[in-house]
N, C-alpha and C positions, 0 to 999 in steps of 0.2 A: 454158195456154201453147200458142202455136201452134208446131208443129214446123217446123224449118228444112228446106226441101225441097232435094233434091239439085240440082235445076236452079238454085235461087237461089245455092247455093254455087258451082256451076260458073260462073255468070254473074258473081259477085263476083270470083272468081279471074281470069276473063278480063278484066273491067273493070280490075282493078288492074294486070294485065300490059300491057294496051293503053295505059293512062295513062302507063306508063313507056316505051312504044314497043318493048316486047320481043316477040319471036316466042315461040312455045311452046318451041322448042328453047333459046332463050336463057334463058327462065324456068327450064327444067329444069336447065340448067347452073348458073345462079346459086343454085338451091335444092338442087343436088347430088342431083337425082332424074331419072329417065328421062322422056322425053316421054310415054311410055305410062303412067307412074305418075301423071302429072297427072290423067288421067281417073279414077283411083281415089280421088282426094282427096275428091270430093263424097260418095261413099259412106262414107268414113271419118269425115268431119265430121258427116254425118247420124247416124251411130252415136254419136258423142260427144254430139250434141244429144239423142238419145233417152235415153242414159244420164243426162245432166244432168237432164232433165225427170223421169225416174224418181226421182232423188234430190231432186226439187223444188228445184233450184237452176238458175241460168242457165248456159249453156254456157261463158261466160268464167270462171265460178267454178270449174268442173271443170278447165279448162285451167290456171288459176292454181294449183289444188291439185296438178296434175301437175308444174308447175314447182317448187313447194315440195318435193315428194317428190324430184325430181331433184336439187335443191340440197342436200337432206339427205344424199343418197347420194354426193355429190361429195367 
């Protein structure tokens, strides 16, 4: 499996933001994160991808597992 690169993640977030006509600041407000935190998202998603590939699953499967665990704890 090809690893998701940080640049691809950053570009995808930027594309989604721009498609909605949002500034970085507005995106941060809507996501309840600081503008500077947006820059760290790519590194965090890349780490999730690396972990998923180590488990030999797709990244969305690991995220789904995270959601399941969160629901169990609620």
